[in-house]
C-alpha positions as CSV (number, residue, x, y, z in Angstrom):
1,M,-58.4,-78.7,92.5
2,T,-57.6,-81.2,95.4
3,R,-59.9,-84.2,95.5
4,F,-59.9,-87.2,97.3
5,S,-62.2,-90.2,97.8
6,D,-63.8,-90.9,101.0
7,G,-62.3,-93.9,102.9
8,L,-59.0,-93.3,101.7
9,P,-56.4,-94.8,104.4
10,A,-53.8,-92.6,105.5
11,P,-50.7,-94.3,103.6
12,S,-47.9,-96.3,104.9
13,V,-45.7,-95.6,102.0
14,L,-45.5,-93.3,99.0
15,M,-44.5,-94.6,95.8
16,F,-43.7,-92.2,93.3
17,D,-43.3,-92.1,89.3
18,W,-40.2,-90.4,88.2
19,H,-40.2,-87.9,85.2
20,G,-43.4,-85.3,85.4
21,T,-43.8,-86.2,89.0
22,L,-40.6,-85.9,91.1
23,V,-38.4,-84.7,88.4
24,D,-38.4,-82.6,85.0
25,T,-36.6,-84.3,82.4
26,H,-38.5,-83.2,79.6
27,D,-35.6,-81.5,77.6
28,A,-33.7,-85.0,77.5
29,M,-37.1,-87.1,76.9
30,F,-38.3,-84.7,73.9
31,S,-34.8,-84.9,72.3
32,A,-34.5,-88.6,72.4
33,M,-38.2,-88.8,71.0
34,E,-37.7,-86.6,68.2
35,E,-34.5,-88.6,67.2
36,M,-36.2,-92.2,68.0
37,L,-39.6,-91.4,66.0
38,P,-38.1,-91.1,62.4
39,Q,-36.8,-94.3,63.1
40,L,-40.2,-96.2,63.3
41,E,-40.1,-97.3,59.5
42,D,-36.7,-99.2,60.0
43,L,-38.2,-100.8,63.0
44,G,-41.0,-101.8,61.5
45,L,-43.4,-100.2,63.8
46,V,-45.2,-98.0,61.3
47,D,-48.0,-100.6,60.5
48,R,-48.0,-101.6,64.0
49,L,-49.5,-98.1,64.9
50,L,-53.0,-98.3,66.7
51,P,-55.6,-98.0,64.2
52,E,-57.8,-94.4,64.6
53,D,-60.8,-95.9,65.4
54,K,-59.4,-98.2,68.2
55,C,-57.8,-95.2,70.1
56,R,-58.9,-94.6,73.4
57,T,-59.7,-90.7,73.0
58,A,-60.1,-88.4,69.9
59,D,-56.7,-86.9,71.3
60,D,-54.6,-90.2,70.8
61,A,-56.2,-90.7,67.2
62,R,-55.0,-87.5,66.3
63,L,-51.4,-88.2,67.6
64,V,-51.6,-91.7,65.9
65,R,-52.2,-89.8,62.8
66,Y,-49.5,-87.3,63.3
67,I,-47.0,-89.7,63.8
68,R,-47.7,-92.0,61.1
69,I,-47.8,-89.3,58.7
70,F,-45.0,-86.8,60.0
71,R,-42.8,-89.4,62.3
72,R,-42.8,-86.7,64.8
73,L,-44.7,-85.8,68.0
74,H,-47.8,-83.5,67.4
75,P,-46.5,-79.6,67.9
76,R,-49.2,-79.1,70.4
77,I,-47.3,-82.1,72.5
78,L,-44.1,-80.3,72.3
79,A,-45.5,-77.2,73.5
80,E,-47.5,-78.3,76.3
81,R,-44.4,-80.6,77.5
82,R,-47.0,-82.9,79.5
83,V,-46.9,-86.1,78.5
84,S,-44.0,-89.0,78.8
85,R,-42.7,-91.5,76.2
86,T,-45.1,-94.2,78.6
87,D,-47.9,-91.7,77.7
88,I,-47.1,-91.5,74.2
89,F,-46.2,-95.6,73.2
90,N,-49.3,-96.8,75.2
91,A,-51.5,-94.3,73.2
92,I,-50.1,-95.2,69.8
93,F,-49.6,-99.1,70.1
94,G,-52.6,-100.0,72.6
95,D,-51.9,-103.5,73.9
96,D,-49.2,-104.6,71.4
97,K,-46.5,-105.2,73.9
98,E,-44.1,-106.1,71.5
99,A,-44.3,-103.1,69.6
100,R,-44.1,-101.0,72.8
101,L,-40.9,-103.0,73.9
102,I,-39.3,-102.5,70.4
103,A,-40.4,-98.4,70.9
104,H,-39.0,-98.4,74.7
105,E,-36.0,-100.0,73.6
106,A,-35.1,-98.0,70.6
107,Y,-35.9,-94.7,72.9
108,N,-33.1,-95.8,75.6
109,H,-30.8,-95.7,72.8
110,C,-31.3,-92.3,72.1
111,Y,-32.1,-91.2,75.3
112,R,-28.5,-92.0,76.3
113,K,-27.3,-89.0,73.9
114,Y,-29.6,-86.7,76.1
115,F,-30.1,-87.9,79.8
116,G,-28.7,-85.8,82.4
117,K,-30.6,-82.9,81.9
118,V,-32.7,-83.3,85.2
119,K,-34.1,-80.9,87.9
120,P,-36.7,-81.2,90.5
121,F,-40.2,-80.9,88.9
122,Q,-41.6,-78.5,91.8
123,Q,-39.8,-76.1,93.8
124,G,-39.2,-77.2,97.2
125,A,-39.7,-81.1,96.2
126,Y,-36.6,-82.1,98.4
127,E,-38.1,-80.4,101.5
128,Y,-41.4,-82.0,100.9
129,L,-40.0,-85.4,100.7
130,T,-37.7,-85.0,103.7
131,A,-41.0,-83.8,105.6
132,L,-42.6,-87.1,104.3
133,K,-39.9,-89.3,105.8
134,E,-40.0,-87.5,109.2
135,M,-43.4,-88.5,109.4
136,G,-42.1,-92.3,109.4
137,L,-43.1,-92.6,105.7
138,R,-41.6,-95.3,103.5
139,L,-40.6,-93.8,100.1
140,A,-39.8,-95.5,96.8
141,V,-39.9,-94.6,93.0
142,S,-41.4,-97.0,90.6
143,T,-40.6,-95.8,87.1
144,N,-40.3,-97.0,83.5
145,R,-36.6,-95.4,83.5
146,N,-34.0,-97.9,82.9
147,R,-31.7,-98.5,86.0
148,E,-28.6,-96.8,84.4
149,F,-30.4,-93.5,83.8
150,L,-32.4,-93.3,87.0
151,D,-29.1,-94.1,89.2
152,K,-27.3,-91.4,87.4
153,E,-30.2,-88.7,87.6
154,L,-30.6,-89.4,91.1
155,K,-27.1,-89.0,91.7
156,M,-27.3,-85.5,89.7
157,V,-30.6,-83.9,91.1
158,D,-30.5,-81.1,93.5
159,E,-26.9,-81.6,93.7
160,G,-27.1,-85.0,94.6
161,R,-29.3,-84.2,97.8
162,W,-31.8,-86.8,96.9
163,Q,-29.8,-90.2,97.1
164,N,-30.7,-91.1,100.4
165,L,-34.5,-90.2,99.9
166,F,-35.9,-93.8,99.0
167,D,-36.2,-96.6,100.5
168,V,-36.0,-98.7,97.6
169,T,-36.2,-98.0,93.8
170,V,-37.6,-100.2,91.0
171,C,-36.8,-99.5,87.2
172,A,-38.0,-101.0,83.7
173,D,-35.1,-103.5,83.7
174,D,-35.9,-104.9,87.1
175,V,-39.2,-106.4,85.7
176,T,-40.3,-108.0,83.0
177,E,-42.7,-105.5,81.4
178,Y,-43.4,-101.7,81.4
179,K,-46.1,-99.6,83.0
180,P,-49.2,-100.2,83.0
181,D,-48.3,-103.8,83.8
182,P,-48.3,-103.3,87.8
183,E,-44.9,-105.1,88.4
184,V,-43.0,-101.9,89.2
185,I,-45.4,-101.5,92.4
186,T,-45.7,-104.6,93.4
187,R,-42.0,-105.7,93.2
188,A,-41.4,-102.2,95.2
189,L,-43.9,-103.4,98.2
190,E,-42.4,-107.0,97.9
191,K,-38.8,-105.2,98.5
192,L,-40.1,-103.1,101.4
193,G,-42.0,-106.4,102.9
194,L,-45.3,-104.4,103.1
195,P,-48.8,-105.5,101.7
196,V,-50.3,-104.8,98.6
197,D,-53.2,-102.5,99.8
198,Q,-54.9,-99.0,99.8
199,R,-52.3,-98.0,102.1
200,A,-49.6,-98.3,99.5
201,W,-50.4,-95.0,97.8
202,Y,-48.7,-94.7,94.0
203,V,-48.4,-91.0,93.2
204,G,-48.2,-90.5,89.6
205,D,-48.7,-87.6,86.8
206,S,-50.4,-89.6,84.1
207,Y,-53.3,-91.9,83.1
208,V,-51.0,-94.7,82.8
209,D,-49.4,-94.4,86.4
210,M,-53.3,-94.3,87.7
211,L,-54.0,-97.4,85.6
212,T,-51.0,-99.1,86.7
213,A,-52.1,-98.2,90.6
214,N,-55.5,-99.9,89.8
215,R,-54.3,-102.9,88.4
216,A,-51.7,-103.3,91.3
217,G,-54.5,-103.0,93.8
218,V,-53.1,-99.7,95.5
219,S,-54.3,-96.0,96.0
220,G,-53.5,-93.8,92.9
221,V,-52.9,-90.4,93.5
222,F,-52.9,-88.3,90.5
223,Y,-50.2,-85.7,90.7
224,N,-51.4,-82.7,88.5
225,G,-48.2,-81.1,88.2
226,A,-48.8,-80.5,84.5
227,C,-51.7,-78.4,85.3
228,W,-54.1,-80.1,83.3
229,E,-57.8,-78.8,83.7
230,S,-60.2,-80.5,85.8
231,G,-62.5,-81.8,83.1
232,R,-59.4,-83.0,80.8
233,I,-58.3,-85.4,83.7
234,D,-62.2,-86.5,84.4
235,S,-62.5,-87.5,80.7
236,W,-59.5,-90.0,81.2
237,F,-61.1,-92.5,83.7
238,S,-64.2,-94.3,84.3
239,H,-65.6,-94.5,88.1
240,R,-63.8,-97.8,88.1
241,D,-60.2,-96.6,87.3
242,A,-60.6,-93.0,88.7
243,P,-57.6,-92.1,91.1
244,S,-58.2,-92.0,94.9
245,A,-57.0,-88.3,95.0
246,I,-56.1,-85.7,92.4
247,L,-53.4,-83.2,94.0
248,D,-52.2,-80.2,92.3
249,S,-49.0,-79.7,94.6
250,F,-46.8,-81.6,97.1
251,E,-48.2,-78.6,99.4
252,D,-51.8,-80.1,98.5
253,L,-50.3,-83.7,99.4
254,I,-49.1,-82.3,102.9
255,N,-52.5,-80.8,103.5
256,L,-54.3,-84.0,102.3
257,L,-52.3,-85.8,104.9
258,A,-52.9,-83.5,107.6
259,L,-56.3,-84.1,107.2
260,L,-56.4,-87.7,107.2
261,E,-54.3,-87.6,110.5
262,R,-57.3,-86.0,112.3
263,Q,-59.1,-89.1,111.1
264,E,-56.7,-91.2,112.1
265,P,-54.8,-89.8,115.0
266,N,-51.1,-91.4,115.7
267,A,-51.1,-92.7,112.0
268,F,-47.6,-91.1,111.4
269,R,-44.6,-91.0,113.4
270,A,-44.5,-87.2,113.4
271,P,-47.4,-84.8,112.9
272,P,-47.5,-83.1,109.3
273,A,-48.1,-79.9,111.3
274,E,-44.6,-80.2,113.1
275,V,-42.5,-81.0,109.7
276,R,-44.3,-79.8,107.0
277,P,-41.9,-76.8,105.5
278,R,-42.8,-73.4,104.4
279,P,-45.5,-73.5,101.2
280,Y,-43.7,-73.6,97.8
281,P,-45.6,-72.5,94.8
282,R,-47.4,-75.2,92.7
283,P,-45.8,-75.6,89.3
284,E,-46.9,-73.1,86.6
285,P,-49.1,-74.1,83.7
286,P,-47.2,-74.6,80.5
287,Q,-47.2,-71.8,78.2
288,P,-50.3,-72.1,75.4
289,R,-49.3,-73.0,72.1
290,I,-51.0,-70.4,69.9
291,E,-53.6,-72.2,67.8
292,P,-54.4,-70.5,64.3
293,D,-57.4,-68.0,64.5
294,W,-57.5,-67.3,60.6
295,H,-61.5,-68.2,60.1
296,P,-62.9,-65.0,59.0
297,A,-66.7,-64.4,59.8
298,V,-68.5,-66.9,57.8
299,V,-70.6,-64.6,55.8
300,S,-67.4,-63.3,54.1
301,L,-66.5,-67.0,52.6
302,I,-68.8,-67.3,49.5
303,R,-70.5,-70.7,49.6
304,P,-68.5,-73.0,47.4
305,S,-69.8,-74.4,44.0
306,V,-66.6,-76.1,43.2
307,V,-63.8,-77.5,45.7
308,L,-60.6,-78.4,44.4
309,F,-57.7,-80.3,46.5
310,D,-54.2,-80.9,46.5
311,W,-53.4,-84.5,46.3
312,H,-50.2,-85.3,48.6
313,A,-50.4,-84.1,52.1
314,T,-54.0,-82.8,51.6
315,L,-56.2,-86.0,50.6
316,V,-53.4,-88.6,51.1
317,D,-50.1,-89.4,52.5
318,T,-47.4,-90.3,50.2
319,L,-44.6,-88.9,52.2
320,D,-42.3,-91.8,52.5
321,A,-42.2,-92.4,48.8
322,M,-41.7,-88.3,48.3
323,Y,-39.0,-88.4,50.9
324,H,-37.1,-91.4,49.3
325,A,-37.1,-89.6,46.0
326,V,-35.9,-86.1,47.1
327,D,-33.1,-87.8,48.8
328,D,-31.8,-89.4,45.8
329,M,-32.3,-86.5,43.4
330,F,-30.1,-84.0,45.3
331,P,-26.7,-85.7,44.2
332,E,-27.7,-85.0,40.5
333,F,-28.0,-81.2,41.0
334,E,-24.2,-80.1,40.3
335,E,-24.0,-82.0,37.1
336,L,-27.3,-80.6,36.0
337,G,-26.4,-77.2,36.7
338,L,-28.8,-76.6,39.2
339,T,-26.7,-75.9,42.4
340,D,-25.7,-72.8,40.7
341,R,-29.1,-71.6,39.9
342,M,-30.5,-71.7,43.2
343,L,-31.6,-68.7,45.2
344,A,-29.2,-66.1,47.2
345,P,-29.7,-66.4,50.7
346,E,-30.6,-62.7,50.6
347,D,-33.4,-63.4,48.4
348,S,-35.2,-66.1,50.4
349,K,-38.5,-65.4,52.0
350,T,-37.2,-66.4,55.6
351,P,-34.2,-67.3,57.5
352,E,-35.2,-70.8,57.7
353,D,-35.6,-70.9,53.6
354,A,-32.2,-69.3,53.4
355,R,-30.4,-72.0,55.9
356,L,-32.4,-74.9,53.8
357,V,-30.8,-73.3,50.2
358,A,-27.5,-73.1,52.1
359,Y,-27.5,-76.5,53.2
360,V,-28.8,-78.0,50.2
361,R,-26.0,-76.0,48.1
362,E,-23.2,-77.5,50.4
363,F,-24.1,-81.1,51.1
364,A,-26.5,-82.2,48.3
365,K,-29.1,-83.4,50.7
366,L,-32.1,-82.0,52.8
367,H,-31.1,-81.0,56.2
368,P,-31.6,-83.9,58.8
369,K,-34.6,-81.6,60.5
370,V,-36.2,-80.9,57.4
371,R,-36.4,-84.4,56.5
372,A,-37.5,-85.4,60.3
373,D,-40.3,-83.0,60.2
374,R,-41.7,-84.3,57.0
375,K,-43.9,-81.0,56.8
376,I,-42.5,-79.5,53.6
377,S,-43.7,-80.9,50.1
378,R,-41.3,-81.3,47.1
379,T,-43.0,-78.4,45.5
380,D,-42.5,-75.9,48.3
381,I,-38.7,-77.2,48.4
382,F,-38.6,-76.2,44.6
383,E,-39.9,-72.9,45.2
384,V,-37.4,-72.4,48.3
385,L,-34.5,-73.4,46.4
386,F,-35.2,-71.3,42.7
387,G,-37.8,-68.9,43.5
388,E,-39.1,-67.8,39.9
389,D,-36.8,-69.9,37.9
390,Q,-39.5,-72.0,36.0
391,D,-37.0,-73.5,33.8
392,A,-34.9,-74.8,36.7
393,K,-38.0,-76.1,38.6
394,Q,-39.4,-77.8,35.4
395,I,-35.7,-79.7,35.4
396,A,-36.0,-80.5,39.0
397,H,-39.7,-81.8,38.7
398,K,-38.4,-84.1,36.0
399,V,-35.4,-85.5,37.8
400,F,-37.7,-85.8,40.7
401,N,-40.1,-87.8,38.7
402,R,-37.6,-90.5,37.6
403,H,-36.5,-91.2,41.0
404,Y,-40.2,-91.1,42.4
405,R,-40.6,-94.4,40.0
406,E,-38.6,-96.0,42.1
407,H,-40.3,-95.5,45.3
408,Y,-43.9,-94.4,44.3
409,G,-47.1,-97.1,45.1
410,T,-48.1,-96.8,48.8
411,V,-50.8,-94.2,49.3
412,K,-53.3,-93.9,52.3
413,A,-55.8,-91.4,52.9
414,F,-54.3,-88.5,55.1
415,E,-57.4,-88.8,57.5
416,P,-60.1,-91.7,58.2
417,K,-62.9,-89.0,57.1
418,V,-61.5,-87.8,54.1
419,R,-63.3,-90.1,51.7
420,A,-66.7,-89.2,53.7
421,V,-66.3,-85.4,53.0
422,L,-65.5,-86.0,49.4
423,E,-68.8,-87.9,49.2
424,G,-70.7,-85.3,51.5
425,L,-69.6,-82.6,48.9
426,R,-70.8,-84.3,46.1
427,R,-74.3,-85.1,48.0
428,I,-74.9,-81.5,48.5
429,G,-73.9,-80.7,44.9
430,I,-70.8,-79.3,44.8
431,Q,-68.3,-80.2,42.2
432,V,-65.1,-82.0,43.3
433,G,-61.7,-81.8,41.7
434,V,-58.0,-82.6,42.4
435,I,-55.0,-80.2,41.1
436,T,-51.5,-82.0,41.9
437,N,-48.0,-81.4,40.8
438,R,-47.8,-85.0,40.4
439,D,-47.3,-86.3,36.9
440,R,-50.5,-88.2,35.6
441,E,-48.8,-91.5,35.4
442,F,-48.2,-91.4,39.3
443,F,-51.3,-89.8,40.2
444,E,-53.5,-92.1,38.2
445,H,-51.8,-95.2,40.0
446,E,-52.4,-93.7,43.3
447,L,-55.9,-92.6,42.8
448,A,-56.7,-96.2,41.9
449,A,-54.6,-97.7,45.0
450,V,-55.9,-95.3,47.7
451,D,-58.2,-96.9,50.3
452,D,-57.7,-100.3,48.5
453,T,-60.4,-99.5,46.3
454,G,-59.5,-96.3,44.6
455,W,-61.1,-92.9,44.3
456,T,-61.9,-92.3,40.9
457,H,-65.3,-92.1,40.9
458,L,-65.2,-89.0,43.7
459,F,-63.8,-86.5,41.6
460,D,-65.3,-84.2,38.3
461,V,-62.0,-83.6,37.2
462,D,-58.7,-83.7,37.9
463,V,-55.1,-81.7,36.4
464,C,-51.5,-83.2,36.7
465,G,-48.4,-81.5,36.6
466,D,-47.9,-82.3,33.2
467,D,-51.1,-81.3,31.8
468,T,-50.0,-77.8,32.0
469,P,-46.9,-76.0,30.9
470,L,-46.6,-74.7,34.1
471,R,-47.2,-76.1,37.5
472,K,-48.2,-74.6,40.8
473,P,-47.6,-71.8,42.1
474,H,-48.6,-71.0,38.6
475,P,-52.4,-70.9,38.2
476,D,-52.7,-72.7,35.0
477,Q,-53.5,-75.9,36.6
478,L,-56.7,-74.3,38.2
479,Y,-57.9,-72.3,35.3
480,L,-57.4,-75.8,33.1
481,A,-59.7,-77.1,36.0
482,V,-62.6,-75.1,36.3
483,Q,-62.4,-74.6,32.2
484,K,-63.0,-78.4,32.0
485,L,-66.1,-77.9,34.5
486,D,-67.4,-74.7,32.4
487,Y,-67.1,-72.7,35.3
488,P,-65.8,-69.3,35.9
489,P,-62.6,-69.0,38.3
490,D,-63.9,-66.9,41.0
491,P,-64.0,-67.0,45.0
492,S,-66.9,-69.8,44.7
493,V,-64.2,-72.0,43.6
494,W,-62.4,-73.3,46.9
495,Y,-58.9,-74.4,46.4
496,V,-57.6,-76.7,49.5
497,G,-54.0,-77.1,50.0
498,D,-51.1,-77.8,52.5
499,S,-48.5,-75.4,50.9
500,T,-47.8,-72.0,50.7
501,T,-47.6,-72.9,46.9
502,D,-51.4,-74.1,46.9
503,V,-52.1,-70.7,48.3
504,I,-50.2,-68.9,45.8
505,A,-52.0,-70.5,43.1
506,A,-55.1,-69.8,44.4
507,K,-55.0,-66.3,44.9
508,R,-53.5,-65.6,41.5
509,A,-56.4,-67.4,39.8
510,G,-59.1,-65.7,41.9
511,M,-60.0,-68.3,43.9
512,T,-60.4,-68.6,47.5
513,A,-57.4,-70.5,49.3
514,V,-58.1,-72.6,52.0
515,F,-54.8,-73.4,53.7
516,F,-55.1,-77.6,55.4
517,N,-52.9,-77.3,58.0
518,G,-52.5,-80.8,58.5
519,A,-48.8,-80.4,59.6
520,Q,-50.3,-78.2,62.6
521,W,-48.2,-75.0,62.4
522,D,-48.9,-72.7,64.9
523,L,-50.0,-69.3,64.4
524,P,-46.6,-67.6,64.8
525,W,-45.3,-69.9,61.9
526,L,-48.0,-69.2,59.6
527,N,-47.4,-65.7,60.1
528,R,-43.9,-66.2,58.8
529,I,-44.7,-68.4,56.1
530,F,-47.5,-66.2,54.9
531,P,-46.0,-62.9,55.8
532,G,-48.3,-60.7,53.9
533,T,-45.5,-58.2,52.6
534,H,-45.3,-56.4,49.3
535,K,-42.5,-59.1,48.1
536,H,-45.0,-62.3,49.4
537,P,-48.4,-60.9,49.9
538,D,-50.5,-64.0,49.1
539,K,-52.3,-64.9,52.8
540,P,-55.1,-67.8,52.7
541,D,-58.5,-66.8,53.1
542,V,-58.9,-69.5,55.6
543,V,-57.3,-71.9,57.8
544,V,-58.5,-75.5,58.7
545,N,-56.5,-78.1,60.8
546,D,-58.3,-81.0,59.7
547,F,-61.2,-82.3,57.7
548,S,-63.6,-82.1,60.3
549,E,-63.3,-78.4,60.6
550,F,-63.2,-78.3,56.9
551,W,-66.8,-79.9,56.5
552,A,-68.1,-77.8,59.6
553,L,-66.9,-74.9,57.3
554,V,-68.7,-75.9,54.1
555,L,-71.8,-76.5,56.3
556,A,-71.5,-73.2,57.8
557,C,-71.5,-71.5,54.5
558,E,-74.4,-73.9,53.1
559,I,-76.4,-72.5,55.8
560,G,-75.7,-69.0,54.9
561,P,-76.1,-65.7,57.4
562,P,-79.3,-65.4,59.3
């Protein structure tokens, strides 16, 4: 995919980004990010996340939403391992420099525990860099790394062979601002005594790197080591800030320099052809994340006449209050006799469930990873802990409610499109309801508070956890909802929820189970939590990842088969 602009001059200096361009430090970076993001609330940064409608791209908006709700990276980012923390912070905080600075400082604190896991990003990187030096080019590193990290990683990478490759290095703590501020580039050129012009090339792997080069007034060279598709790269840039060149490998870089040398004889001290190493392969693309593909043919889904929704983590985000209450309740389990009523490990659905039970039994709290993931509801937690012991679950729900009173109140739409979808369903004649394990005192308060205006008028029916003797996954609540609507419990009633509990309740009620995959589980994980075994037979009829997909599915059924 090598491309370059007409009129690109041969370089006098090549300045490189560090992570994702010269070296791979993804293991350390993602470990630090996964430790840092759960701290956003304590850092006062949740409310400073960029509004979704202000995000630069749809992908950025989805990232902001995911981090706001789950305080961790989107699973696709973790699977692809293509973006840097700088890209992430710029995407989620926009132009809020103070928020970005707080985030970078918190990240650096976490990174100290992990850095040192460093290797060349591309095979043959040392040989290519050595060839560039033999051509007479000045080499530099301009990075958002702090000096303590870069200096140590330079000593470690490739058994220390890189330490004398660079004429100058500029780090984040050598300047006043992080990229995309251009000072990391202009300071490097100042140290080298070189002018800020198009003969200075900045080679980086991200949109932020190219924006930094553009603001500095140098030639931006996009290194596509992450193997992005060409259309994806083009979508990031306008004509004004597009890279001067796009290269897939360091072999492509040498090829480009050889072409420029033919246009500018004697541009280099040694011709590229004389010093270039043997060709090394380009980086391999990341293993693709296996997306859920559980959409049956539309004709197999009955058009909904009634759509019932789960509340928490489907229509709204109340995770902060929920997890605070769960944390507070576990120390009371021993006194209430609930510890001895937990499932035996061999009776758990999955090994992960067995580990959750064992951890709660031993430490009277959630495992930190479960707490950090923020993907499981209290109802699912109680199902994992107590299985079919309805009495134990009822006691646990009562204890939870007592603690939830201390925390509830903040409630946000799960996605910006939620209200529009609810209104759209009603416009096309579909009755809409809510089924929640929330007690009514909490649900009615949250229903009136969401969106600062309340959603009371959007629902034809609502059924709460204390409206029936048994809560989900028992189907009583769903039966009561359709009874109030004077409608039969059949597949033309869709129940949309984010948990295994919701799917089980819908299937037991004879309704269509729509799994709302807001947590963005991939297909292998969905197959684990819905194994379809004799012991755990219930699987969703369809999986949707967001409300746009859900609305499209409804409309497809609305149109019907040809």
